[in-house]
Structures are given as structure tokens and as C-alpha cells.
C-alpha positions, 0 to 999 in steps of 0.5 A: 481231984482224984482220977480213976479213968482206967477203972472207969473205962473198964466199967464201961467195957463191961457195960458194953459186953455184958450188960442186959439193958441194950436198946440199940441193935446195930447191923454193920457190913454186908454178907457174907461179912455181916455182924450185929452189935448191941448198944446203949442210945445214951452212950451213943448219943453222947459220944457221937453227933452222928448217932444223936441225929440217927436215933432222933429221926427216921433212919431207925425202925423199931423191934420191940424195945430195941432200935435197929440201925443198919451201917452197911458200909462199915467194916464189922472189925472196924466197928467194933473198935469205934464202938468200944472206943465210944464206950471207953476211949481206948483204941490200941493203935499199935496193934492195928494194920495201916489199912484198918487205920485208914478205914478207922480214920473214914469211919471216924469221920462218918461218925463225927468223932473228931477227937479220934480222928485227929488222933489217928492222923497224929498217930499215922504221921508220927509212927507210921510215915514209911507205910503211908509212903509205901502205900501212897495210892490208898492214902491219897485216894482216902485222904483227899476225900476227908474234908477233916483230914487236912494234916494227912492231905498236907503230908501228901502234898509235901512227900510228893514235892520232897521225894517223888520217887518215893511215891512212883516206887510205892507198892501200890503206885499201879493202883493209882487211879487215873485222875489222881496220876493225872494230878500228880503229873500235872504238877510242875514241882516234881523234881524228877527227870522227865524220862524217869517220869515217863519210865513210871508212866509206861509201867503204869500203863502196862500193868492197867492194860494187862500187857507184857513188858517185852514190846518186841512181842507186842502186836498193833492190838497191844499198842493200841490198848496201851494208847487207849489207857494212856490217852488222857495221861500223855499230855501231861509229860514235858517231852520237851525236857527230855534229852534228844538221846532220851527221846530217841531211846525211851519214846520212839519205841512207843511212838505208836501211842502218842498222837501222830501231830504231837509225834512229828512235832516233837521229832522235828523239835528234838532233831532240827536245830532251831525248831519250836514245839507248836504252842498247844504242846507246850507246858510249864517246865517242871520246877527245878527246886532248891539244892539247900540244907536249910529249907525244903522244896515246898519252901522254894516253890513258895520263894519262887511264888513271891518272886513272880508277885504273889503273896501266898503264904500257906506251904501246903497250897503253892502252886509250884508252877513259877520256874526258877533254877536256884544255883547255889553261890556260897554256904556258910558251913562250907566256905565260910561266914565272913562278908569278904567271902560272901561278896567274892562269890556272891557279887555281880551275879544278878538276883540272889535269894539269901537264907540264914539259919538262925542259931538255936532255933527252928527259924530261917530268915531271908531275903530276895535282892532283885538286883546285883550284889556289887561291894558299891558301899551305896544304898541300891533302889527297888521296889521288888525286893522282899525278906521273909521268915520260915518256921521250919518245924513240922509240928508247927506247920512251917508257918510262913511270913512274907514282908515287901519293901514299903514303896516310899522306902525303895531307896533303902531297899538294899544296902550294898556294903563290902563290909557287910554280908547281904543287908535289906532295908534300914536294919530290917535284916542287917548282916555284919561281918563274921556273921555267925558270931553272937550278936552280929546280925539284926532285924528291926522293922524299918522299910519292909512291911513285915519284920522278920523277927516279930514272929519269934516269941519274945522268950526265944528271941531273947534268948538268942540275943542279945539285945535290939533284935540281934542273934547269930546263925547257924548256917546261911546260903545264897543262891542265884536266881535264874528264870528258866525258858523253854529256849534253854532246852539243848538238842544234843543229838541228831538221828534219822528216823 
């Protein structure tokens, strides 16, 4: 079949621009930026479900042979691009400013141009990711109002967790709406020092209160203005996660903007050993993340969710409120891949999470041992262990899978052999000595509800192997899992003030 799409697009562009049989007049924008466009109802109906409905009901009025339609909420330039797209299927994306692409996204959503909306999202993620981060306030405000912009919403959530500093340092950070900022600061998975978050909050508050930076020149009215601006945001700050010296140097100068009861309680907490905060001032500590070269922070939050018994496998909707510290014990590329190295570094360390980057793949598999490795050459009983698998290819949306131990197989949950690496189940995730060698690792469904191998395409699995589901690892990491407690907060300074 011969295709002449370029010629076809050119012909339809000519019809749009030079046709003499237009029967629709669309008034777009508002004064002084207002413009009228002529079009053909047959094209609009065919290309846009929105216009198919609009041109067949009471939304329009007739002026002679023309149907007149008003769209005051779309910018004329943006509508000109959309109209050309409906006629030709073409939009020069690389010639558009980032702000105009966001406007295009919103307008294409309204006109139900689903194909175009998906293409704009893909283009922004692939070609304008830096711009998205630098203009986070605009992007966040826009995409979370669009039900169909799930990929950009996921991008925003992941970037918040991966690199919160880039959000706070975005050029439009101070233009974030209060509701958005509160939502951001309420997250427990922001891996930032609390004192840094406080500094950025002050930056936002000072800018939105129209105050000068030099607080030495502030009057009581200035402090009152800042207090009113930050009244609903201050409760999101984990002051108890600051060092006492940070609290003294960074928060004390602004004590006038804090509720008096809160400030007095924080002062006792930081500078009187053993004092605890009142329950109403306790928040979930910020999530500490995981220092891994294999997985990202969203994966670690999901693992924490699983440790606490959750079963969500969506990386874009994890809560991030389950608080653990993941302390690296061993990394294969740094320390070696032998069973002896694993046991020397990981025995008697309590609960651990093990991660394996499967060789020549986009897959990570692993397991959680709620007990302690110990080279006991025995089966270990537990109902709390699990194995898991991640597809870490972003384009495949980072699929996750979880397999918990089958209750009646709990006596075979962990195999603690001194001659093997970490082994889960009776073959579910079995690691031999020198497990970076081909065929030294295997996974077959036996003692756990899900296999960490059956997510893989059979062709890919066979190409790694082996046989019988065997594979080698490119790298591996084991992390000690430590539950965070508020009582771990250290009080290292005492000031009289």
C-alpha cells in the first residue's frame, strides 16, 4: 500500500488556510488577545469528540451559513496549533516553548485530543525533563488537574523523591501554591535535612509576604505577616529531626512566627535531656531512603511498605510513611561476590534486604529476611519474609511484584547455609558461591506465593541463563534494616535562652 501522508497533510493545510467553504467560526481568547478562526465542521467532528458534541447542541449560534462558537479560555496561538493538528496531524514540538507545550497539554485534554495529549507527555518527558524540573510549580499545578496526565504526575512524584533539592531550587519554587507546598512538605519520603527544608520554607514565606531578607530590620508587623503566611505550613515541619544547634541557630531567630506552646515544647525537647514532645507535635519522621546503586528511592519506600505488611505494588502511589534506615552491609562490585564475603559482613546483623541486579537485563530481584543471617547450615522458620522483583526500565513504568512466604512452607522460608549466599525458600531465590558467575543463581517457585522469575519474558530469561531459571548477577547489595524511633533523636547541645 502506497502512502502519501506528507502530500495529504499539505492538501488539508491548504483547505484550512485557503478554502472558501468554511462553515464554522470559532472566536478564541479574550480581549485584547482575541482571534477568530474559520474551519470545517466535518473536520472538527471527525477529529475531536469535544467538537462532535459541541457542534450538535445548544453551545453554538447561527449567523447566516456559519456556526459561531466561542472558546475564551484558550490562547489563540495555542488554538492555531491545535486547529492545524486537527487538519494535518502535525505540530512542530521542537519549536515550542515549554510553557506553550503545557498550554497545549491542557487544551488537548479539553478538546479530547487523546492522541496528541499522550504525544505531548512523551515529548516533555523525553526531551524537556530539565525544563519540567526547573518549572516544577507550573507543571505540578497543571498536570494534577488533568486526569489523563498520569505519566507526568508520576514524573512529578518520582522527582520529588529522587531529588527534592531540585524542586526547592526550581526558579518558580516561591510561586508554588500553599496547598501544593503543604502537600509536598507533608510527605515523609523527602530525603532532605529538616533544617534545609526550614530554610526553603522561610524563603517561600518571605517572598510571599513581600518582606526583606534582613530580619534585623523587621518590625513586629513584619513577623506577624510572615506568621500569617506560614500559619498552615509550619505544622508540616519536623522540628524534632533537627539537631539542637540547628534549632538554636535557624529556628530561634524566628520564634515569633511559631505558636507559643509549640515553641516552648520544642525548647524543652531540644535542651532538656529526656524530655519528649507532646503527642500533638509528633509527626512521622522523614523517610531516610536507601543508598543503593541498583534501585531508586521510590523502590525503597515500597520495600518499607512491604516490610510493614502492605501489599501495594504501584511505585507511583506508595505512601513513603513507613520509616526505616537501610544501612549498606555489602556491595558485590565493591566487596566481592563470594558466600564467605556475604556472611562475614552480614551475619548477626538482624533483618536485611538483599538486592540483585540481574546480568544483561533491566530486572532487579531480591528478598527480605526478618531474622538474622548466621551461617547456621539450617532452615529458618518465619512468616514475615518475602521476595520481590522490579523492572527498572522507566519506559516500562517500573513494574513491581511481591511474593510472600506460603504459610505452610514457613519452615523453609530461609536457608542459612555458610556455603551459599542469601537463599530464600526451597529454591525460590537460591544463591550459590561466586554468584556473579553464569548459572550460579536460580529462582523457581516453591515456598513463596509468587515467583520472581515468571515476570520475565521467556526469551530474555533463556538468554541469560542457563537452564532451570539460572542466571548471574551484575551486582548485589545487602542492607541492614533498622526501624527508626523518635527516641533515637540526639540532643547534643544545651543553650540558655
